mmJSON file of the N, C-alpha and C atoms, coordinates in Angstrom:
{"data_MODEL":{"atom_site":{
"group_PDB":["ATOM","ATOM","ATOM","ATOM","ATOM","ATOM","ATOM","ATOM","ATOM","ATOM","ATOM","ATOM","ATOM","ATOM","ATOM","ATOM","ATOM","ATOM","ATOM","ATOM","ATOM","ATOM","ATOM","ATOM","ATOM","ATOM","ATOM","ATOM","ATOM","ATOM","ATOM","ATOM","ATOM","ATOM","ATOM","ATOM","ATOM","ATOM","ATOM","ATOM","ATOM","ATOM","ATOM","ATOM","ATOM","ATOM","ATOM","ATOM","ATOM","ATOM","ATOM","ATOM","ATOM","ATOM","ATOM","ATOM","ATOM","ATOM","ATOM","ATOM","ATOM","ATOM","ATOM","ATOM","ATOM","ATOM","ATOM","ATOM","ATOM","ATOM","ATOM","ATOM","ATOM","ATOM","ATOM","ATOM","ATOM","ATOM","ATOM","ATOM","ATOM","ATOM","ATOM","ATOM","ATOM","ATOM","ATOM","ATOM","ATOM","ATOM","ATOM","ATOM","ATOM","ATOM","ATOM","ATOM","ATOM","ATOM","ATOM","ATOM","ATOM","ATOM","ATOM","ATOM","ATOM","ATOM","ATOM","ATOM","ATOM","ATOM","ATOM","ATOM","ATOM","ATOM","ATOM","ATOM","ATOM","ATOM","ATOM","ATOM","ATOM","ATOM","ATOM","ATOM","ATOM","ATOM","ATOM","ATOM","ATOM","ATOM","ATOM","ATOM","ATOM","ATOM","ATOM","ATOM","ATOM","ATOM","ATOM","ATOM","ATOM","ATOM","ATOM","ATOM","ATOM","ATOM","ATOM","ATOM","ATOM","ATOM","ATOM","ATOM","ATOM","ATOM","ATOM","ATOM","ATOM","ATOM","ATOM","ATOM","ATOM","ATOM","ATOM","ATOM","ATOM","ATOM","ATOM","ATOM","ATOM","ATOM","ATOM","ATOM","ATOM","ATOM","ATOM","ATOM","ATOM","ATOM","ATOM","ATOM","ATOM","ATOM","ATOM"],
"id":[1,2,3,4,5,6,7,8,9,10,11,12,13,14,15,16,17,18,19,20,21,22,23,24,25,26,27,28,29,30,31,32,33,34,35,36,37,38,39,40,41,42,43,44,45,46,47,48,49,50,51,52,53,54,55,56,57,58,59,60,61,62,63,64,65,66,67,68,69,70,71,72,73,74,75,76,77,78,79,80,81,82,83,84,85,86,87,88,89,90,91,92,93,94,95,96,97,98,99,100,101,102,103,104,105,106,107,108,109,110,111,112,113,114,115,116,117,118,119,120,121,122,123,124,125,126,127,128,129,130,131,132,133,134,135,136,137,138,139,140,141,142,143,144,145,146,147,148,149,150,151,152,153,154,155,156,157,158,159,160,161,162,163,164,165,166,167,168,169,170,171,172,173,174,175,176,177,178,179,180,181,182,183],
"type_symbol":["N","C","C","N","C","C","N","C","C","N","C","C","N","C","C","N","C","C","N","C","C","N","C","C","N","C","C","N","C","C","N","C","C","N","C","C","N","C","C","N","C","C","N","C","C","N","C","C","N","C","C","N","C","C","N","C","C","N","C","C","N","C","C","N","C","C","N","C","C","N","C","C","N","C","C","N","C","C","N","C","C","N","C","C","N","C","C","N","C","C","N","C","C","N","C","C","N","C","C","N","C","C","N","C","C","N","C","C","N","C","C","N","C","C","N","C","C","N","C","C","N","C","C","N","C","C","N","C","C","N","C","C","N","C","C","N","C","C","N","C","C","N","C","C","N","C","C","N","C","C","N","C","C","N","C","C","N","C","C","N","C","C","N","C","C","N","C","C","N","C","C","N","C","C","N","C","C","N","C","C","N","C","C"],
"label_atom_id":["N","CA","C","N","CA","C","N","CA","C","N","CA","C","N","CA","C","N","CA","C","N","CA","C","N","CA","C","N","CA","C","N","CA","C","N","CA","C","N","CA","C","N","CA","C","N","CA","C","N","CA","C","N","CA","C","N","CA","C","N","CA","C","N","CA","C","N","CA","C","N","CA","C","N","CA","C","N","CA","C","N","CA","C","N","CA","C","N","CA","C","N","CA","C","N","CA","C","N","CA","C","N","CA","C","N","CA","C","N","CA","C","N","CA","C","N","CA","C","N","CA","C","N","CA","C","N","CA","C","N","CA","C","N","CA","C","N","CA","C","N","CA","C","N","CA","C","N","CA","C","N","CA","C","N","CA","C","N","CA","C","N","CA","C","N","CA","C","N","CA","C","N","CA","C","N","CA","C","N","CA","C","N","CA","C","N","CA","C","N","CA","C","N","CA","C","N","CA","C","N","CA","C","N","CA","C","N","CA","C","N","CA","C"],
"label_alt_id":[null,null,null,null,null,null,null,null,null,null,null,null,null,null,null,null,null,null,null,null,null,null,null,null,null,null,null,null,null,null,null,null,null,null,null,null,null,null,null,null,null,null,null,null,null,null,null,null,null,null,null,null,null,null,null,null,null,null,null,null,null,null,null,null,null,null,null,null,null,null,null,null,null,null,null,null,null,null,null,null,null,null,null,null,null,null,null,null,null,null,null,null,null,null,null,null,null,null,null,null,null,null,null,null,null,null,null,null,null,null,null,null,null,null,null,null,null,null,null,null,null,null,null,null,null,null,null,null,null,null,null,null,null,null,null,null,null,null,null,null,null,null,null,null,null,null,null,null,null,null,null,null,null,null,null,null,null,null,null,null,null,null,null,null,null,null,null,null,null,null,null,null,null,null,null,null,null,null,null,null,null,null,null],
"label_comp_id":["MET","MET","MET","ALA","ALA","ALA","LYS","LYS","LYS","ILE","ILE","ILE","LYS","LYS","LYS","VAL","VAL","VAL","THR","THR","THR","PHE","PHE","PHE","ARG","ARG","ARG","THR","THR","THR","ALA","ALA","ALA","ARG","ARG","ARG","ILE","ILE","ILE","ALA","ALA","ALA","ASP","ASP","ASP","ASN","ASN","ASN","GLU","GLU","GLU","TRP","TRP","TRP","LYS","LYS","LYS","ILE","ILE","ILE","LEU","LEU","LEU","ALA","ALA","ALA","ASP","ASP","ASP","TYR","TYR","TYR","PRO","PRO","PRO","ASP","ASP","ASP","HIS","HIS","HIS","GLU","GLU","GLU","GLN","GLN","GLN","ARG","ARG","ARG","GLN","GLN","GLN","ILE","ILE","ILE","THR","THR","THR","GLY","GLY","GLY","PHE","PHE","PHE","THR","THR","THR","SER","SER","SER","LYS","LYS","LYS","ALA","ALA","ALA","ASP","ASP","ASP","ALA","ALA","ALA","ASP","ASP","ASP","ASP","ASP","ASP","TRP","TRP","TRP","ILE","ILE","ILE","ASN","ASN","ASN","GLY","GLY","GLY","ASP","ASP","ASP","ARG","ARG","ARG","LYS","LYS","LYS","ILE","ILE","ILE","ALA","ALA","ALA","TRP","TRP","TRP","LEU","LEU","LEU","ARG","ARG","ARG","SER","SER","SER","GLN","GLN","GLN","GLY","GLY","GLY","TYR","TYR","TYR","ALA","ALA","ALA","LYS","LYS","LYS"],
"label_asym_id":["A","A","A","A","A","A","A","A","A","A","A","A","A","A","A","A","A","A","A","A","A","A","A","A","A","A","A","A","A","A","A","A","A","A","A","A","A","A","A","A","A","A","A","A","A","A","A","A","A","A","A","A","A","A","A","A","A","A","A","A","A","A","A","A","A","A","A","A","A","A","A","A","A","A","A","A","A","A","A","A","A","A","A","A","A","A","A","A","A","A","A","A","A","A","A","A","A","A","A","A","A","A","A","A","A","A","A","A","A","A","A","A","A","A","A","A","A","A","A","A","A","A","A","A","A","A","A","A","A","A","A","A","A","A","A","A","A","A","A","A","A","A","A","A","A","A","A","A","A","A","A","A","A","A","A","A","A","A","A","A","A","A","A","A","A","A","A","A","A","A","A","A","A","A","A","A","A","A","A","A","A","A","A"],
"label_entity_id":["1","1","1","1","1","1","1","1","1","1","1","1","1","1","1","1","1","1","1","1","1","1","1","1","1","1","1","1","1","1","1","1","1","1","1","1","1","1","1","1","1","1","1","1","1","1","1","1","1","1","1","1","1","1","1","1","1","1","1","1","1","1","1","1","1","1","1","1","1","1","1","1","1","1","1","1","1","1","1","1","1","1","1","1","1","1","1","1","1","1","1","1","1","1","1","1","1","1","1","1","1","1","1","1","1","1","1","1","1","1","1","1","1","1","1","1","1","1","1","1","1","1","1","1","1","1","1","1","1","1","1","1","1","1","1","1","1","1","1","1","1","1","1","1","1","1","1","1","1","1","1","1","1","1","1","1","1","1","1","1","1","1","1","1","1","1","1","1","1","1","1","1","1","1","1","1","1","1","1","1","1","1","1"],
"label_seq_id":[1,1,1,2,2,2,3,3,3,4,4,4,5,5,5,6,6,6,7,7,7,8,8,8,9,9,9,10,10,10,11,11,11,12,12,12,13,13,13,14,14,14,15,15,15,16,16,16,17,17,17,18,18,18,19,19,19,20,20,20,21,21,21,22,22,22,23,23,23,24,24,24,25,25,25,26,26,26,27,27,27,28,28,28,29,29,29,30,30,30,31,31,31,32,32,32,33,33,33,34,34,34,35,35,35,36,36,36,37,37,37,38,38,38,39,39,39,40,40,40,41,41,41,42,42,42,43,43,43,44,44,44,45,45,45,46,46,46,47,47,47,48,48,48,49,49,49,50,50,50,51,51,51,52,52,52,53,53,53,54,54,54,55,55,55,56,56,56,57,57,57,58,58,58,59,59,59,60,60,60,61,61,61],
"pdbx_PDB_ins_code":[null,null,null,null,null,null,null,null,null,null,null,null,null,null,null,null,null,null,null,null,null,null,null,null,null,null,null,null,null,null,null,null,null,null,null,null,null,null,null,null,null,null,null,null,null,null,null,null,null,null,null,null,null,null,null,null,null,null,null,null,null,null,null,null,null,null,null,null,null,null,null,null,null,null,null,null,null,null,null,null,null,null,null,null,null,null,null,null,null,null,null,null,null,null,null,null,null,null,null,null,null,null,null,null,null,null,null,null,null,null,null,null,null,null,null,null,null,null,null,null,null,null,null,null,null,null,null,null,null,null,null,null,null,null,null,null,null,null,null,null,null,null,null,null,null,null,null,null,null,null,null,null,null,null,null,null,null,null,null,null,null,null,null,null,null,null,null,null,null,null,null,null,null,null,null,null,null,null,null,null,null,null,null],
"Cartn_x":[-6.521,-6.619,-5.052,-4.719,-3.462,-3.646,-2.52,-1.653,-2.014,-2.771,-3.057,-1.911,-0.894,-0.046,-0.731,-0.209,-0.543,0.652,0.555,1.943,1.709,2.595,2.536,3.668,3.19,3.679,3.121,3.989,4.182,3.915,3.05,2.749,2.978,3.179,3.035,1.694,0.896,-0.373,0.086,1.498,1.642,2.261,2.846,4.326,3.705,4.733,4.105,3.038,2.513,1.465,1.721,1.802,2.026,1.328,0.992,-0.217,0.368,-0.061,0.744,-0.997,-0.153,-1.341,-1.408,-2.305,-2.071,-2.861,-2.189,-2.556,-2.931,-4.445,-4.72,-5.032,-4.948,-4.919,-7.057,-7.255,-8.522,-9.326,-8.913,-9.643,-9.709,-10.186,-9.905,-8.672,-8.145,-7.071,-7.61,-6.514,-7.047,-6.223,-5.883,-5.374,-5.556,-3.9,-3.85,-2.746,-3.503,-3.445,-2.687,-2.171,-1.742,-0.123,0.573,2.074,2.733,3.368,3.706,5.69,5.771,6.843,7.06,8.051,8.328,8.924,9.772,10.5,9.545,8.493,7.29,6.623,6.46,5.49,6.483,7.693,8.576,8.551,9.077,8.524,7.656,6.313,5.321,4.86,5.779,5.847,7.253,8.297,8.795,9.199,7.533,7.626,6.15,6.121,4.917,3.483,3.544,2.349,1.921,2.389,1.849,1.517,2.113,1.368,0.196,0.367,-1.191,-1.825,-2.039,-2.958,-3.634,-2.512,-3.057,-3.812,-3.366,-4.278,-5.621,-5.822,-6.684,-7.84,-7.228,-7.89,-8.242,-7.311,-7.997,-6.991,-5.726,-4.854,-3.139,-3.163,-2.463,-2.688,-2.14,-2.283,-1.632],
"Cartn_y":[10.352,8.953,8.246,6.963,6.536,5.988,6.478,6.335,4.837,4.765,3.272,2.853,1.664,1.447,0.438,1.195,0.173,0.184,-1.236,-2.315,-2.551,-2.248,-2.479,-3.696,-4.152,-5.397,-5.91,-6.225,-6.295,-8.05,-8.048,-9.781,-9.268,-10.698,-10.601,-11.611,-11.422,-11.933,-12.327,-11.94,-12.636,-12.161,-12.273,-12.12,-10.344,-9.369,-8.132,-7.144,-8.278,-7.514,-7.637,-7.059,-6.856,-5.896,-6.133,-5.81,-5.016,-4.209,-3.937,-4.086,-4.86,-5.323,-4.097,-3.543,-2.48,-3.645,-3.924,-4.195,-3.459,-3.427,-2.315,-3.051,-2.904,-3.559,-3.822,-4.996,-5.258,-4.667,-4.356,-4.027,-4.661,-4.889,-5.874,-5.416,-6.302,-5.901,-5.259,-3.901,-3.567,-3.685,-3.937,-4.419,-2.912,-2.691,-1.233,-1.879,-1.8,-2.63,-1.782,-2.495,-1.819,-1.043,-2.164,-2.187,-2.779,-3.084,-3.382,-4.199,-4.182,-4.889,-4.63,-5.356,-4.741,-3.698,-3.309,-1.947,-1.136,-1.151,-0.469,-0.075,-1.404,-0.793,-0.545,-1.292,-0.183,1.266,1.415,2.87,3.471,3.179,3.313,3.389,2.566,2.351,3.463,3.591,4.553,5.746,6.634,7.383,8.504,9.816,10.389,9.739,8.397,8.11,7.759,6.536,6.356,6.795,8.603,9.359,10.38,10.461,10.625,9.689,8.334,7.146,7.371,7.402,7.45,9.103,9.801,11.126,10.698,9.986,9.981,8.644,8.223,6.743,7.522,8.8,9.546,8.927,8.396,7.548,9.143,10.151,10.743,12.44,12.731,14.687,14.946],
"Cartn_z":[20.459,19.701,19.075,19.463,19.141,17.424,17.124,15.699,15.499,14.164,13.449,12.595,12.681,12.275,11.082,9.969,8.568,8.236,7.786,7.056,5.375,5.085,3.425,2.785,1.825,1.545,-0.095,-0.495,-1.618,-2.617,-3.186,-3.597,-5.237,-5.583,-7.295,-7.735,-8.704,-9.484,-10.458,-10.964,-12.515,-13.131,-14.432,-14.747,-15.334,-14.271,-14.874,-14.515,-13.802,-12.456,-10.634,-10.108,-8.678,-8.104,-7.231,-6.144,-4.517,-3.776,-2.759,-1.575,-0.685,0.108,1.482,2.007,3.394,4.626,5.091,6.409,7.439,8.21,9.375,10.345,11.652,12.734,12.999,12.93,13.264,11.835,10.673,9.936,8.539,7.371,6.54,5.598,5.041,4.356,2.569,2.383,1.332,0.0,-1.041,-2.085,-2.615,-3.55,-4.447,-5.6,-6.504,-8.15,-8.709,-9.873,-11.29,-11.331,-10.617,-10.398,-11.263,-12.676,-13.449,-13.117,-12.109,-11.522,-9.969,-9.224,-7.844,-7.536,-8.958,-8.584,-8.619,-9.211,-9.101,-7.986,-7.559,-6.053,-4.603,-4.66,-4.059,-4.379,-5.111,-5.49,-4.878,-4.928,-4.476,-2.66,-2.458,-0.625,-0.571,-1.09,-0.271,-0.853,-1.091,-2.057,-1.717,-2.299,-2.03,-2.41,-2.928,-3.489,-2.174,-1.592,-0.409,1.065,1.052,1.891,1.05,0.241,-0.882,-0.498,-0.331,-0.716,0.992,2.16,3.24,3.564,3.367,3.36,3.477,2.013,1.148,1.715,2.8,3.733,5.104,5.38,6.319,7.706,7.354,8.05,8.0,7.602,7.489,7.903,8.047,8.053,6.733],
"occupancy":[1.0,1.0,1.0,1.0,1.0,1.0,1.0,1.0,1.0,1.0,1.0,1.0,1.0,1.0,1.0,1.0,1.0,1.0,1.0,1.0,1.0,1.0,1.0,1.0,1.0,1.0,1.0,1.0,1.0,1.0,1.0,1.0,1.0,1.0,1.0,1.0,1.0,1.0,1.0,1.0,1.0,1.0,1.0,1.0,1.0,1.0,1.0,1.0,1.0,1.0,1.0,1.0,1.0,1.0,1.0,1.0,1.0,1.0,1.0,1.0,1.0,1.0,1.0,1.0,1.0,1.0,1.0,1.0,1.0,1.0,1.0,1.0,1.0,1.0,1.0,1.0,1.0,1.0,1.0,1.0,1.0,1.0,1.0,1.0,1.0,1.0,1.0,1.0,1.0,1.0,1.0,1.0,1.0,1.0,1.0,1.0,1.0,1.0,1.0,1.0,1.0,1.0,1.0,1.0,1.0,1.0,1.0,1.0,1.0,1.0,1.0,1.0,1.0,1.0,1.0,1.0,1.0,1.0,1.0,1.0,1.0,1.0,1.0,1.0,1.0,1.0,1.0,1.0,1.0,1.0,1.0,1.0,1.0,1.0,1.0,1.0,1.0,1.0,1.0,1.0,1.0,1.0,1.0,1.0,1.0,1.0,1.0,1.0,1.0,1.0,1.0,1.0,1.0,1.0,1.0,1.0,1.0,1.0,1.0,1.0,1.0,1.0,1.0,1.0,1.0,1.0,1.0,1.0,1.0,1.0,1.0,1.0,1.0,1.0,1.0,1.0,1.0,1.0,1.0,1.0,1.0,1.0,1.0],
"B_iso_or_equiv":[0.0,0.0,0.0,0.0,0.0,0.0,0.0,0.0,0.0,0.0,0.0,0.0,0.0,0.0,0.0,0.0,0.0,0.0,0.0,0.0,0.0,0.0,0.0,0.0,0.0,0.0,0.0,0.0,0.0,0.0,0.0,0.0,0.0,0.0,0.0,0.0,0.0,0.0,0.0,0.0,0.0,0.0,0.0,0.0,0.0,0.0,0.0,0.0,0.0,0.0,0.0,0.0,0.0,0.0,0.0,0.0,0.0,0.0,0.0,0.0,0.0,0.0,0.0,0.0,0.0,0.0,0.0,0.0,0.0,0.0,0.0,0.0,0.0,0.0,0.0,0.0,0.0,0.0,0.0,0.0,0.0,0.0,0.0,0.0,0.0,0.0,0.0,0.0,0.0,0.0,0.0,0.0,0.0,0.0,0.0,0.0,0.0,0.0,0.0,0.0,0.0,0.0,0.0,0.0,0.0,0.0,0.0,0.0,0.0,0.0,0.0,0.0,0.0,0.0,0.0,0.0,0.0,0.0,0.0,0.0,0.0,0.0,0.0,0.0,0.0,0.0,0.0,0.0,0.0,0.0,0.0,0.0,0.0,0.0,0.0,0.0,0.0,0.0,0.0,0.0,0.0,0.0,0.0,0.0,0.0,0.0,0.0,0.0,0.0,0.0,0.0,0.0,0.0,0.0,0.0,0.0,0.0,0.0,0.0,0.0,0.0,0.0,0.0,0.0,0.0,0.0,0.0,0.0,0.0,0.0,0.0,0.0,0.0,0.0,0.0,0.0,0.0,0.0,0.0,0.0,0.0,0.0,0.0],
"pdbx_formal_charge":[null,null,null,null,null,null,null,null,null,null,null,null,null,null,null,null,null,null,null,null,null,null,null,null,null,null,null,null,null,null,null,null,null,null,null,null,null,null,null,null,null,null,null,null,null,null,null,null,null,null,null,null,null,null,null,null,null,null,null,null,null,null,null,null,null,null,null,null,null,null,null,null,null,null,null,null,null,null,null,null,null,null,null,null,null,null,null,null,null,null,null,null,null,null,null,null,null,null,null,null,null,null,null,null,null,null,null,null,null,null,null,null,null,null,null,null,null,null,null,null,null,null,null,null,null,null,null,null,null,null,null,null,null,null,null,null,null,null,null,null,null,null,null,null,null,null,null,null,null,null,null,null,null,null,null,null,null,null,null,null,null,null,null,null,null,null,null,null,null,null,null,null,null,null,null,null,null,null,null,null,null,null,null],
"auth_seq_id":[1,1,1,2,2,2,3,3,3,4,4,4,5,5,5,6,6,6,7,7,7,8,8,8,9,9,9,10,10,10,11,11,11,12,12,12,13,13,13,14,14,14,15,15,15,16,16,16,17,17,17,18,18,18,19,19,19,20,20,20,21,21,21,22,22,22,23,23,23,24,24,24,25,25,25,26,26,26,27,27,27,28,28,28,29,29,29,30,30,30,31,31,31,32,32,32,33,33,33,34,34,34,35,35,35,36,36,36,37,37,37,38,38,38,39,39,39,40,40,40,41,41,41,42,42,42,43,43,43,44,44,44,45,45,45,46,46,46,47,47,47,48,48,48,49,49,49,50,50,50,51,51,51,52,52,52,53,53,53,54,54,54,55,55,55,56,56,56,57,57,57,58,58,58,59,59,59,60,60,60,61,61,61],
"auth_comp_id":["MET","MET","MET","ALA","ALA","ALA","LYS","LYS","LYS","ILE","ILE","ILE","LYS","LYS","LYS","VAL","VAL","VAL","THR","THR","THR","PHE","PHE","PHE","ARG","ARG","ARG","THR","THR","THR","ALA","ALA","ALA","ARG","ARG","ARG","ILE","ILE","ILE","ALA","ALA","ALA","ASP","ASP","ASP","ASN","ASN","ASN","GLU","GLU","GLU","TRP","TRP","TRP","LYS","LYS","LYS","ILE","ILE","ILE","LEU","LEU","LEU","ALA","ALA","ALA","ASP","ASP","ASP","TYR","TYR","TYR","PRO","PRO","PRO","ASP","ASP","ASP","HIS","HIS","HIS","GLU","GLU","GLU","GLN","GLN","GLN","ARG","ARG","ARG","GLN","GLN","GLN","ILE","ILE","ILE","THR","THR","THR","GLY","GLY","GLY","PHE","PHE","PHE","THR","THR","THR","SER","SER","SER","LYS","LYS","LYS","ALA","ALA","ALA","ASP","ASP","ASP","ALA","ALA","ALA","ASP","ASP","ASP","ASP","ASP","ASP","TRP","TRP","TRP","ILE","ILE","ILE","ASN","ASN","ASN","GLY","GLY","GLY","ASP","ASP","ASP","ARG","ARG","ARG","LYS","LYS","LYS","ILE","ILE","ILE","ALA","ALA","ALA","TRP","TRP","TRP","LEU","LEU","LEU","ARG","ARG","ARG","SER","SER","SER","GLN","GLN","GLN","GLY","GLY","GLY","TYR","TYR","TYR","ALA","ALA","ALA","LYS","LYS","LYS"],
"auth_asym_id":["A","A","A","A","A","A","A","A","A","A","A","A","A","A","A","A","A","A","A","A","A","A","A","A","A","A","A","A","A","A","A","A","A","A","A","A","A","A","A","A","A","A","A","A","A","A","A","A","A","A","A","A","A","A","A","A","A","A","A","A","A","A","A","A","A","A","A","A","A","A","A","A","A","A","A","A","A","A","A","A","A","A","A","A","A","A","A","A","A","A","A","A","A","A","A","A","A","A","A","A","A","A","A","A","A","A","A","A","A","A","A","A","A","A","A","A","A","A","A","A","A","A","A","A","A","A","A","A","A","A","A","A","A","A","A","A","A","A","A","A","A","A","A","A","A","A","A","A","A","A","A","A","A","A","A","A","A","A","A","A","A","A","A","A","A","A","A","A","A","A","A","A","A","A","A","A","A","A","A","A","A","A","A"],
"auth_atom_id":["N","CA","C","N","CA","C","N","CA","C","N","CA","C","N","CA","C","N","CA","C","N","CA","C","N","CA","C","N","CA","C","N","CA","C","N","CA","C","N","CA","C","N","CA","C","N","CA","C","N","CA","C","N","CA","C","N","CA","C","N","CA","C","N","CA","C","N","CA","C","N","CA","C","N","CA","C","N","CA","C","N","CA","C","N","CA","C","N","CA","C","N","CA","C","N","CA","C","N","CA","C","N","CA","C","N","CA","C","N","CA","C","N","CA","C","N","CA","C","N","CA","C","N","CA","C","N","CA","C","N","CA","C","N","CA","C","N","CA","C","N","CA","C","N","CA","C","N","CA","C","N","CA","C","N","CA","C","N","CA","C","N","CA","C","N","CA","C","N","CA","C","N","CA","C","N","CA","C","N","CA","C","N","CA","C","N","CA","C","N","CA","C","N","CA","C","N","CA","C","N","CA","C","N","CA","C","N","CA","C","N","CA","C"],
"pdbx_PDB_model_num":[1,1,1,1,1,1,1,1,1,1,1,1,1,1,1,1,1,1,1,1,1,1,1,1,1,1,1,1,1,1,1,1,1,1,1,1,1,1,1,1,1,1,1,1,1,1,1,1,1,1,1,1,1,1,1,1,1,1,1,1,1,1,1,1,1,1,1,1,1,1,1,1,1,1,1,1,1,1,1,1,1,1,1,1,1,1,1,1,1,1,1,1,1,1,1,1,1,1,1,1,1,1,1,1,1,1,1,1,1,1,1,1,1,1,1,1,1,1,1,1,1,1,1,1,1,1,1,1,1,1,1,1,1,1,1,1,1,1,1,1,1,1,1,1,1,1,1,1,1,1,1,1,1,1,1,1,1,1,1,1,1,1,1,1,1,1,1,1,1,1,1,1,1,1,1,1,1,1,1,1,1,1,1]
}}}
């Protein structure tokens, strides 16, 4: 089975409210919410929380 490439990008909702959009090929986009700044969302994308989330979704070991 080929690996599925999940891409992440940040999106601003309002002042002090950000989300991450997770794009899956041929699947519905998922949103991860609860970030207070772009830096907070970027830390999530570049840190261990992203790997933990991917594991919880079945996309990482």
